[in-house]
PyMOL CGO cylinders between C-alpha atoms (Angstrom):
from pymol import cmd
from pymol.cgo import CYLINDER

trace = [
    CYLINDER, 123.24, 88.19, 100.57, 122.83, 89.21, 96.70, 0.3, 1, 1, 1, 1, 1, 1,
    CYLINDER, 122.83, 89.21, 96.70, 120.63, 87.42, 93.95, 0.3, 1, 1, 1, 1, 1, 1,
    CYLINDER, 120.63, 87.42, 93.95, 120.77, 87.72, 90.22, 0.3, 1, 1, 1, 1, 1, 1,
    CYLINDER, 120.77, 87.72, 90.22, 117.15, 87.12, 88.82, 0.3, 1, 1, 1, 1, 1, 1,
    CYLINDER, 117.15, 87.12, 88.82, 117.29, 86.83, 85.02, 0.3, 1, 1, 1, 1, 1, 1,
    CYLINDER, 117.29, 86.83, 85.02, 114.14, 87.49, 83.15, 0.3, 1, 1, 1, 1, 1, 1,
    CYLINDER, 114.14, 87.49, 83.15, 114.63, 85.77, 79.52, 0.3, 1, 1, 1, 1, 1, 1,
    CYLINDER, 114.63, 85.77, 79.52, 112.99, 87.52, 76.55, 0.3, 1, 1, 1, 1, 1, 1,
    CYLINDER, 112.99, 87.52, 76.55, 113.79, 89.48, 73.65, 0.3, 1, 1, 1, 1, 1, 1,
    CYLINDER, 113.79, 89.48, 73.65, 113.42, 93.46, 73.30, 0.3, 1, 1, 1, 1, 1, 1,
    CYLINDER, 113.42, 93.46, 73.30, 111.14, 95.44, 70.90, 0.3, 1, 1, 1, 1, 1, 1,
    CYLINDER, 111.14, 95.44, 70.90, 107.50, 96.24, 70.92, 0.3, 1, 1, 1, 1, 1, 1,
    CYLINDER, 107.50, 96.24, 70.92, 106.97, 93.10, 68.49, 0.3, 1, 1, 1, 1, 1, 1,
    CYLINDER, 106.97, 93.10, 68.49, 107.99, 90.40, 71.51, 0.3, 1, 1, 1, 1, 1, 1,
    CYLINDER, 107.99, 90.40, 71.51, 106.05, 92.07, 74.28, 0.3, 1, 1, 1, 1, 1, 1,
    CYLINDER, 106.05, 92.07, 74.28, 104.06, 89.94, 76.30, 0.3, 1, 1, 1, 1, 1, 1,
    CYLINDER, 104.06, 89.94, 76.30, 104.59, 86.83, 73.98, 0.3, 1, 1, 1, 1, 1, 1,
    CYLINDER, 104.59, 86.83, 73.98, 105.16, 83.12, 75.48, 0.3, 1, 1, 1, 1, 1, 1,
    CYLINDER, 105.16, 83.12, 75.48, 108.89, 83.69, 74.76, 0.3, 1, 1, 1, 1, 1, 1,
    CYLINDER, 108.89, 83.69, 74.76, 109.01, 86.90, 76.82, 0.3, 1, 1, 1, 1, 1, 1,
    CYLINDER, 109.01, 86.90, 76.82, 107.44, 85.49, 79.87, 0.3, 1, 1, 1, 1, 1, 1,
    CYLINDER, 107.44, 85.49, 79.87, 110.93, 85.87, 81.96, 0.3, 1, 1, 1, 1, 1, 1,
    CYLINDER, 110.93, 85.87, 81.96, 110.46, 89.66, 81.01, 0.3, 1, 1, 1, 1, 1, 1,
    CYLINDER, 110.46, 89.66, 81.01, 107.18, 89.41, 82.23, 0.3, 1, 1, 1, 1, 1, 1,
    CYLINDER, 107.18, 89.41, 82.23, 107.84, 88.06, 85.65, 0.3, 1, 1, 1, 1, 1, 1,
    CYLINDER, 107.84, 88.06, 85.65, 110.57, 90.43, 85.91, 0.3, 1, 1, 1, 1, 1, 1,
    CYLINDER, 110.57, 90.43, 85.91, 108.61, 93.35, 85.41, 0.3, 1, 1, 1, 1, 1, 1,
    CYLINDER, 108.61, 93.35, 85.41, 105.82, 91.85, 88.16, 0.3, 1, 1, 1, 1, 1, 1,
    CYLINDER, 105.82, 91.85, 88.16, 108.64, 91.30, 90.54, 0.3, 1, 1, 1, 1, 1, 1,
    CYLINDER, 108.64, 91.30, 90.54, 110.15, 94.99, 90.30, 0.3, 1, 1, 1, 1, 1, 1,
    CYLINDER, 110.15, 94.99, 90.30, 106.62, 96.39, 90.28, 0.3, 1, 1, 1, 1, 1, 1,
    CYLINDER, 106.62, 96.39, 90.28, 105.65, 94.51, 93.44, 0.3, 1, 1, 1, 1, 1, 1,
    CYLINDER, 105.65, 94.51, 93.44, 108.74, 96.04, 95.00, 0.3, 1, 1, 1, 1, 1, 1,
    CYLINDER, 108.74, 96.04, 95.00, 107.99, 99.39, 93.67, 0.3, 1, 1, 1, 1, 1, 1,
    CYLINDER, 107.99, 99.39, 93.67, 111.01, 99.91, 91.79, 0.3, 1, 1, 1, 1, 1, 1,
    CYLINDER, 111.01, 99.91, 91.79, 111.85, 100.61, 87.86, 0.3, 1, 1, 1, 1, 1, 1,
    CYLINDER, 111.85, 100.61, 87.86, 114.34, 99.31, 85.38, 0.3, 1, 1, 1, 1, 1, 1,
    CYLINDER, 114.34, 99.31, 85.38, 117.01, 101.29, 84.10, 0.3, 1, 1, 1, 1, 1, 1,
    CYLINDER, 117.01, 101.29, 84.10, 119.05, 100.97, 80.67, 0.3, 1, 1, 1, 1, 1, 1,
    CYLINDER, 119.05, 100.97, 80.67, 122.57, 99.92, 81.66, 0.3, 1, 1, 1, 1, 1, 1,
    CYLINDER, 122.57, 99.92, 81.66, 125.24, 97.56, 80.11, 0.3, 1, 1, 1, 1, 1, 1,
    CYLINDER, 125.24, 97.56, 80.11, 123.76, 94.57, 78.09, 0.3, 1, 1, 1, 1, 1, 1,
    CYLINDER, 123.76, 94.57, 78.09, 120.43, 94.66, 80.16, 0.3, 1, 1, 1, 1, 1, 1,
    CYLINDER, 120.43, 94.66, 80.16, 117.78, 96.63, 81.68, 0.3, 1, 1, 1, 1, 1, 1,
    CYLINDER, 117.78, 96.63, 81.68, 118.36, 96.55, 85.67, 0.3, 1, 1, 1, 1, 1, 1,
    CYLINDER, 118.36, 96.55, 85.67, 116.36, 97.09, 88.67, 0.3, 1, 1, 1, 1, 1, 1,
    CYLINDER, 116.36, 97.09, 88.67, 117.79, 96.75, 92.10, 0.3, 1, 1, 1, 1, 1, 1,
    CYLINDER, 117.79, 96.75, 92.10, 115.44, 95.45, 94.91, 0.3, 1, 1, 1, 1, 1, 1,
    CYLINDER, 115.44, 95.45, 94.91, 116.16, 95.44, 98.58, 0.3, 1, 1, 1, 1, 1, 1,
    CYLINDER, 116.16, 95.44, 98.58, 113.76, 93.19, 100.73, 0.3, 1, 1, 1, 1, 1, 1,
    CYLINDER, 113.76, 93.19, 100.73, 114.53, 91.40, 103.93, 0.3, 1, 1, 1, 1, 1, 1,
    CYLINDER, 114.53, 91.40, 103.93, 118.11, 92.12, 104.01, 0.3, 1, 1, 1, 1, 1, 1,
    CYLINDER, 118.11, 92.12, 104.01, 118.74, 90.66, 100.61, 0.3, 1, 1, 1, 1, 1, 1,
    CYLINDER, 118.74, 90.66, 100.61, 119.79, 92.57, 97.50, 0.3, 1, 1, 1, 1, 1, 1,
    CYLINDER, 119.79, 92.57, 97.50, 118.23, 91.48, 94.48, 0.3, 1, 1, 1, 1, 1, 1,
    CYLINDER, 118.23, 91.48, 94.48, 119.66, 92.26, 90.97, 0.3, 1, 1, 1, 1, 1, 1,
    CYLINDER, 119.66, 92.26, 90.97, 117.18, 92.15, 88.53, 0.3, 1, 1, 1, 1, 1, 1,
    CYLINDER, 117.18, 92.15, 88.53, 118.02, 91.84, 84.70, 0.3, 1, 1, 1, 1, 1, 1,
    CYLINDER, 118.02, 91.84, 84.70, 116.30, 91.62, 81.50, 0.3, 1, 1, 1, 1, 1, 1,
    CYLINDER, 116.30, 91.62, 81.50, 119.23, 91.33, 78.77, 0.3, 1, 1, 1, 1, 1, 1,
    CYLINDER, 119.23, 91.33, 78.77, 118.85, 93.50, 75.92, 0.3, 1, 1, 1, 1, 1, 1,
    CYLINDER, 118.85, 93.50, 75.92, 120.98, 91.41, 73.95, 0.3, 1, 1, 1, 1, 1, 1,
    CYLINDER, 120.98, 91.41, 73.95, 118.19, 89.41, 72.27, 0.3, 1, 1, 1, 1, 1, 1,
    CYLINDER, 118.19, 89.41, 72.27, 117.86, 85.62, 73.79, 0.3, 1, 1, 1, 1, 1, 1,
    CYLINDER, 117.86, 85.62, 73.79, 120.52, 83.93, 71.62, 0.3, 1, 1, 1, 1, 1, 1,
    CYLINDER, 120.52, 83.93, 71.62, 122.99, 86.25, 73.43, 0.3, 1, 1, 1, 1, 1, 1,
    CYLINDER, 122.99, 86.25, 73.43, 121.65, 86.33, 76.85, 0.3, 1, 1, 1, 1, 1, 1,
    CYLINDER, 121.65, 86.33, 76.85, 124.64, 84.81, 78.50, 0.3, 1, 1, 1, 1, 1, 1,
    CYLINDER, 124.64, 84.81, 78.50, 126.65, 87.76, 77.81, 0.3, 1, 1, 1, 1, 1, 1,
    CYLINDER, 126.65, 87.76, 77.81, 124.49, 89.79, 80.00, 0.3, 1, 1, 1, 1, 1, 1,
    CYLINDER, 124.49, 89.79, 80.00, 124.15, 87.18, 82.72, 0.3, 1, 1, 1, 1, 1, 1,
    CYLINDER, 124.15, 87.18, 82.72, 128.27, 86.87, 82.96, 0.3, 1, 1, 1, 1, 1, 1,
    CYLINDER, 128.27, 86.87, 82.96, 128.65, 90.41, 82.77, 0.3, 1, 1, 1, 1, 1, 1,
    CYLINDER, 128.65, 90.41, 82.77, 126.20, 91.12, 86.01, 0.3, 1, 1, 1, 1, 1, 1,
    CYLINDER, 126.20, 91.12, 86.01, 127.69, 88.13, 87.74, 0.3, 1, 1, 1, 1, 1, 1,
    CYLINDER, 127.69, 88.13, 87.74, 131.17, 89.38, 87.76, 0.3, 1, 1, 1, 1, 1, 1,
    CYLINDER, 131.17, 89.38, 87.76, 130.22, 92.87, 88.23, 0.3, 1, 1, 1, 1, 1, 1,
    CYLINDER, 130.22, 92.87, 88.23, 128.16, 92.14, 91.37, 0.3, 1, 1, 1, 1, 1, 1,
    CYLINDER, 128.16, 92.14, 91.37, 130.12, 89.18, 92.35, 0.3, 1, 1, 1, 1, 1, 1,
    CYLINDER, 130.12, 89.18, 92.35, 127.14, 87.07, 92.72, 0.3, 1, 1, 1, 1, 1, 1,
    CYLINDER, 127.14, 87.07, 92.72, 127.89, 82.95, 92.63, 0.3, 1, 1, 1, 1, 1, 1,
    CYLINDER, 127.89, 82.95, 92.63, 126.02, 80.79, 90.14, 0.3, 1, 1, 1, 1, 1, 1,
    CYLINDER, 126.02, 80.79, 90.14, 123.84, 79.19, 93.17, 0.3, 1, 1, 1, 1, 1, 1,
    CYLINDER, 123.84, 79.19, 93.17, 122.43, 82.76, 93.69, 0.3, 1, 1, 1, 1, 1, 1,
    CYLINDER, 122.43, 82.76, 93.69, 121.37, 83.00, 90.23, 0.3, 1, 1, 1, 1, 1, 1,
    CYLINDER, 121.37, 83.00, 90.23, 117.66, 82.26, 88.91, 0.3, 1, 1, 1, 1, 1, 1,
    CYLINDER, 117.66, 82.26, 88.91, 117.00, 82.26, 85.51, 0.3, 1, 1, 1, 1, 1, 1,
    CYLINDER, 117.00, 82.26, 85.51, 113.46, 82.69, 84.53, 0.3, 1, 1, 1, 1, 1, 1,
    CYLINDER, 113.46, 82.69, 84.53, 112.55, 80.94, 81.23, 0.3, 1, 1, 1, 1, 1, 1,
    CYLINDER, 112.55, 80.94, 81.23, 109.54, 79.94, 79.05, 0.3, 1, 1, 1, 1, 1, 1,
    CYLINDER, 109.54, 79.94, 79.05, 109.46, 75.91, 78.61, 0.3, 1, 1, 1, 1, 1, 1,
    CYLINDER, 109.46, 75.91, 78.61, 107.57, 74.24, 75.69, 0.3, 1, 1, 1, 1, 1, 1,
    CYLINDER, 107.57, 74.24, 75.69, 107.92, 70.78, 77.57, 0.3, 1, 1, 1, 1, 1, 1,
    CYLINDER, 107.92, 70.78, 77.57, 105.82, 71.54, 80.20, 0.3, 1, 1, 1, 1, 1, 1,
    CYLINDER, 105.82, 71.54, 80.20, 102.10, 72.44, 79.99, 0.3, 1, 1, 1, 1, 1, 1,
    CYLINDER, 102.10, 72.44, 79.99, 100.70, 75.90, 80.36, 0.3, 1, 1, 1, 1, 1, 1,
    CYLINDER, 100.70, 75.90, 80.36, 99.20, 74.86, 83.84, 0.3, 1, 1, 1, 1, 1, 1,
    CYLINDER, 99.20, 74.86, 83.84, 102.68, 74.18, 85.47, 0.3, 1, 1, 1, 1, 1, 1,
    CYLINDER, 102.68, 74.18, 85.47, 105.80, 75.81, 86.46, 0.3, 1, 1, 1, 1, 1, 1,
    CYLINDER, 105.80, 75.81, 86.46, 109.03, 73.74, 87.84, 0.3, 1, 1, 1, 1, 1, 1,
    CYLINDER, 109.03, 73.74, 87.84, 112.19, 75.15, 89.79, 0.3, 1, 1, 1, 1, 1, 1,
    CYLINDER, 112.19, 75.15, 89.79, 115.30, 73.05, 88.95, 0.3, 1, 1, 1, 1, 1, 1,
    CYLINDER, 115.30, 73.05, 88.95, 118.90, 73.25, 90.17, 0.3, 1, 1, 1, 1, 1, 1,
    CYLINDER, 118.90, 73.25, 90.17, 120.18, 72.89, 86.80, 0.3, 1, 1, 1, 1, 1, 1,
    CYLINDER, 120.18, 72.89, 86.80, 119.95, 70.65, 83.38, 0.3, 1, 1, 1, 1, 1, 1,
    CYLINDER, 119.95, 70.65, 83.38, 120.14, 70.54, 79.85, 0.3, 1, 1, 1, 1, 1, 1,
    CYLINDER, 120.14, 70.54, 79.85, 119.60, 73.82, 77.45, 0.3, 1, 1, 1, 1, 1, 1,
    CYLINDER, 119.60, 73.82, 77.45, 116.60, 71.60, 75.98, 0.3, 1, 1, 1, 1, 1, 1,
    CYLINDER, 116.60, 71.60, 75.98, 117.20, 73.45, 72.87, 0.3, 1, 1, 1, 1, 1, 1,
    CYLINDER, 117.20, 73.45, 72.87, 116.34, 77.14, 74.36, 0.3, 1, 1, 1, 1, 1, 1,
    CYLINDER, 116.34, 77.14, 74.36, 118.87, 79.39, 72.66, 0.3, 1, 1, 1, 1, 1, 1,
    CYLINDER, 118.87, 79.39, 72.66, 118.67, 81.30, 75.72, 0.3, 1, 1, 1, 1, 1, 1,
    CYLINDER, 118.67, 81.30, 75.72, 119.88, 78.84, 78.26, 0.3, 1, 1, 1, 1, 1, 1,
    CYLINDER, 119.88, 78.84, 78.26, 122.65, 77.73, 75.82, 0.3, 1, 1, 1, 1, 1, 1,
    CYLINDER, 122.65, 77.73, 75.82, 123.95, 81.19, 75.66, 0.3, 1, 1, 1, 1, 1, 1,
    CYLINDER, 123.95, 81.19, 75.66, 124.09, 81.14, 79.39, 0.3, 1, 1, 1, 1, 1, 1,
    CYLINDER, 124.09, 81.14, 79.39, 125.68, 77.73, 79.77, 0.3, 1, 1, 1, 1, 1, 1,
    CYLINDER, 125.68, 77.73, 79.77, 128.31, 78.72, 77.12, 0.3, 1, 1, 1, 1, 1, 1,
    CYLINDER, 128.31, 78.72, 77.12, 129.04, 81.94, 78.80, 0.3, 1, 1, 1, 1, 1, 1,
    CYLINDER, 129.04, 81.94, 78.80, 129.22, 81.05, 82.65, 0.3, 1, 1, 1, 1, 1, 1,
    CYLINDER, 129.22, 81.05, 82.65, 130.84, 77.54, 81.56, 0.3, 1, 1, 1, 1, 1, 1,
    CYLINDER, 130.84, 77.54, 81.56, 128.00, 75.23, 83.47, 0.3, 1, 1, 1, 1, 1, 1,
    CYLINDER, 128.00, 75.23, 83.47, 124.32, 74.08, 83.29, 0.3, 1, 1, 1, 1, 1, 1,
    CYLINDER, 124.32, 74.08, 83.29, 124.14, 73.82, 86.90, 0.3, 1, 1, 1, 1, 1, 1,
    CYLINDER, 124.14, 73.82, 86.90, 122.58, 76.93, 87.43, 0.3, 1, 1, 1, 1, 1, 1,
    CYLINDER, 122.58, 76.93, 87.43, 118.82, 77.46, 89.07, 0.3, 1, 1, 1, 1, 1, 1,
    CYLINDER, 118.82, 77.46, 89.07, 115.95, 78.14, 86.78, 0.3, 1, 1, 1, 1, 1, 1,
    CYLINDER, 115.95, 78.14, 86.78, 112.38, 78.61, 86.77, 0.3, 1, 1, 1, 1, 1, 1,
    CYLINDER, 112.38, 78.61, 86.77, 110.80, 76.93, 84.03, 0.3, 1, 1, 1, 1, 1, 1,
    CYLINDER, 110.80, 76.93, 84.03, 107.40, 78.60, 83.25, 0.3, 1, 1, 1, 1, 1, 1,
    CYLINDER, 107.40, 78.60, 83.25, 105.33, 76.19, 81.24, 0.3, 1, 1, 1, 1, 1, 1,
    CYLINDER, 105.33, 76.19, 81.24, 103.98, 77.67, 77.67, 0.3, 1, 1, 1, 1, 1, 1,
    CYLINDER, 103.98, 77.67, 77.67, 102.70, 74.27, 76.39, 0.3, 1, 1, 1, 1, 1, 1,
    CYLINDER, 102.70, 74.27, 76.39, 103.13, 72.96, 72.91, 0.3, 1, 1, 1, 1, 1, 1,
    CYLINDER, 103.13, 72.96, 72.91, 99.79, 73.13, 71.28, 0.3, 1, 1, 1, 1, 1, 1,
    CYLINDER, 99.79, 73.13, 71.28, 100.98, 74.19, 68.09, 0.3, 1, 1, 1, 1, 1, 1,
    CYLINDER, 100.98, 74.19, 68.09, 100.85, 72.45, 64.54, 0.3, 1, 1, 1, 1, 1, 1,
    CYLINDER, 100.85, 72.45, 64.54, 103.83, 70.72, 63.24, 0.3, 1, 1, 1, 1, 1, 1,
    CYLINDER, 103.83, 70.72, 63.24, 106.48, 73.06, 61.68, 0.3, 1, 1, 1, 1, 1, 1,
    CYLINDER, 106.48, 73.06, 61.68, 104.80, 76.17, 63.71, 0.3, 1, 1, 1, 1, 1, 1,
    CYLINDER, 104.80, 76.17, 63.71, 106.83, 76.17, 66.69, 0.3, 1, 1, 1, 1, 1, 1,
    CYLINDER, 106.83, 76.17, 66.69, 108.35, 79.52, 66.32, 0.3, 1, 1, 1, 1, 1, 1,
    CYLINDER, 108.35, 79.52, 66.32, 105.11, 81.27, 65.37, 0.3, 1, 1, 1, 1, 1, 1,
    CYLINDER, 105.11, 81.27, 65.37, 103.54, 79.70, 68.53, 0.3, 1, 1, 1, 1, 1, 1,
    CYLINDER, 103.54, 79.70, 68.53, 106.34, 80.82, 70.87, 0.3, 1, 1, 1, 1, 1, 1,
    CYLINDER, 106.34, 80.82, 70.87, 106.54, 84.10, 69.70, 0.3, 1, 1, 1, 1, 1, 1,
    CYLINDER, 106.54, 84.10, 69.70, 102.89, 84.50, 69.39, 0.3, 1, 1, 1, 1, 1, 1,
    CYLINDER, 102.89, 84.50, 69.39, 100.45, 86.23, 72.29, 0.3, 1, 1, 1, 1, 1, 1,
    CYLINDER, 100.45, 86.23, 72.29, 98.57, 84.45, 75.09, 0.3, 1, 1, 1, 1, 1, 1,
    CYLINDER, 98.57, 84.45, 75.09, 94.98, 83.64, 74.26, 0.3, 1, 1, 1, 1, 1, 1,
    CYLINDER, 94.98, 83.64, 74.26, 92.07, 85.32, 76.28, 0.3, 1, 1, 1, 1, 1, 1,
    CYLINDER, 92.07, 85.32, 76.28, 91.39, 81.86, 77.80, 0.3, 1, 1, 1, 1, 1, 1,
    CYLINDER, 91.39, 81.86, 77.80, 95.19, 81.70, 78.83, 0.3, 1, 1, 1, 1, 1, 1,
    CYLINDER, 95.19, 81.70, 78.83, 95.40, 85.18, 80.32, 0.3, 1, 1, 1, 1, 1, 1,
    CYLINDER, 95.40, 85.18, 80.32, 94.08, 84.26, 83.74, 0.3, 1, 1, 1, 1, 1, 1,
    CYLINDER, 94.08, 84.26, 83.74, 96.25, 81.30, 84.23, 0.3, 1, 1, 1, 1, 1, 1,
    CYLINDER, 96.25, 81.30, 84.23, 99.30, 83.13, 82.98, 0.3, 1, 1, 1, 1, 1, 1,
    CYLINDER, 99.30, 83.13, 82.98, 98.40, 86.06, 85.44, 0.3, 1, 1, 1, 1, 1, 1,
    CYLINDER, 98.40, 86.06, 85.44, 98.07, 83.74, 88.08, 0.3, 1, 1, 1, 1, 1, 1,
    CYLINDER, 98.07, 83.74, 88.08, 101.22, 81.84, 87.44, 0.3, 1, 1, 1, 1, 1, 1,
    CYLINDER, 101.22, 81.84, 87.44, 103.34, 85.12, 87.19, 0.3, 1, 1, 1, 1, 1, 1,
    CYLINDER, 103.34, 85.12, 87.19, 102.14, 86.41, 90.50, 0.3, 1, 1, 1, 1, 1, 1,
    CYLINDER, 102.14, 86.41, 90.50, 103.16, 82.91, 92.00, 0.3, 1, 1, 1, 1, 1, 1,
    CYLINDER, 103.16, 82.91, 92.00, 106.63, 83.30, 90.05, 0.3, 1, 1, 1, 1, 1, 1,
    CYLINDER, 106.63, 83.30, 90.05, 107.20, 86.59, 91.81, 0.3, 1, 1, 1, 1, 1, 1,
    CYLINDER, 107.20, 86.59, 91.81, 106.54, 84.64, 95.30, 0.3, 1, 1, 1, 1, 1, 1,
    CYLINDER, 106.54, 84.64, 95.30, 108.72, 82.02, 94.05, 0.3, 1, 1, 1, 1, 1, 1,
    CYLINDER, 108.72, 82.02, 94.05, 111.98, 84.21, 93.66, 0.3, 1, 1, 1, 1, 1, 1,
    CYLINDER, 111.98, 84.21, 93.66, 111.34, 85.63, 97.03, 0.3, 1, 1, 1, 1, 1, 1,
    CYLINDER, 111.34, 85.63, 97.03, 111.23, 81.97, 98.38, 0.3, 1, 1, 1, 1, 1, 1,
    CYLINDER, 111.23, 81.97, 98.38, 114.34, 81.08, 96.47, 0.3, 1, 1, 1, 1, 1, 1,
    CYLINDER, 114.34, 81.08, 96.47, 116.09, 83.80, 98.16, 0.3, 1, 1, 1, 1, 1, 1,
    CYLINDER, 116.09, 83.80, 98.16, 114.61, 83.16, 101.92, 0.3, 1, 1, 1, 1, 1, 1,
    CYLINDER, 114.61, 83.16, 101.92, 114.42, 79.49, 102.23, 0.3, 1, 1, 1, 1, 1, 1,
    CYLINDER, 114.42, 79.49, 102.23, 116.38, 78.26, 99.53, 0.3, 1, 1, 1, 1, 1, 1,
    CYLINDER, 116.38, 78.26, 99.53, 116.02, 76.50, 96.45, 0.3, 1, 1, 1, 1, 1, 1,
    CYLINDER, 116.02, 76.50, 96.45, 115.69, 72.74, 97.61, 0.3, 1, 1, 1, 1, 1, 1,
    CYLINDER, 115.69, 72.74, 97.61, 112.71, 73.90, 100.19, 0.3, 1, 1, 1, 1, 1, 1,
    CYLINDER, 112.71, 73.90, 100.19, 111.17, 76.04, 97.18, 0.3, 1, 1, 1, 1, 1, 1,
    CYLINDER, 111.17, 76.04, 97.18, 110.92, 73.14, 94.87, 0.3, 1, 1, 1, 1, 1, 1,
    CYLINDER, 110.92, 73.14, 94.87, 109.30, 71.14, 97.33, 0.3, 1, 1, 1, 1, 1, 1,
    CYLINDER, 109.30, 71.14, 97.33, 106.70, 73.80, 98.00, 0.3, 1, 1, 1, 1, 1, 1,
    CYLINDER, 106.70, 73.80, 98.00, 106.00, 74.72, 94.38, 0.3, 1, 1, 1, 1, 1, 1,
    CYLINDER, 106.00, 74.72, 94.38, 107.02, 72.33, 91.79, 0.3, 1, 1, 1, 1, 1, 1,
    CYLINDER, 107.02, 72.33, 91.79, 103.69, 70.19, 92.34, 0.3, 1, 1, 1, 1, 1, 1,
    CYLINDER, 103.69, 70.19, 92.34, 101.40, 73.07, 91.75, 0.3, 1, 1, 1, 1, 1, 1,
    CYLINDER, 101.40, 73.07, 91.75, 98.88, 73.28, 88.95, 0.3, 1, 1, 1, 1, 1, 1,
    CYLINDER, 98.88, 73.28, 88.95, 97.38, 76.32, 87.68, 0.3, 1, 1, 1, 1, 1, 1,
    CYLINDER, 97.38, 76.32, 87.68, 93.68, 76.13, 86.24, 0.3, 1, 1, 1, 1, 1, 1,
    CYLINDER, 93.68, 76.13, 86.24, 93.42, 76.89, 82.31, 0.3, 1, 1, 1, 1, 1, 1,
]
cmd.load_cgo(trace, "trace")
């Protein structure tokens, strides 16, 4: 069984460890846990993990967020991975920092990365792991907030959630989306 794990983010040092790049951070943590490294490839940095008889193709699109769908479509086609075996890891303003949610699909909720994926693969019914980043910013400052770094107070919670997301990726591939949703969607992480 093959799985495509997509961490969303933007390339470049100025985006490193920002709220918008949490997908990259989770992908990095997953690769690190499984002692593999990313290589530059077509439209993405790619790592391959073999674990418990499963193959995970982990990508961090190098197209910038707004064109993430190009990378997702290319790697789905190249590796012949069906949409139900794709898991997109994405930052989520509508969720508090203390929360994560695994979902089978849904709207892009204004997220340019998800919008691009939906346009490229022709459906919004693909699994995604929504990493709550909260929305504690003054009116008109959303971009600064999303592209900002985590505060020292938030860091321990973010590290704990990142580790749990690595576990969720493994769970998604071993026990499936529905059971994983039941196991993880009600967790709260102390801030």
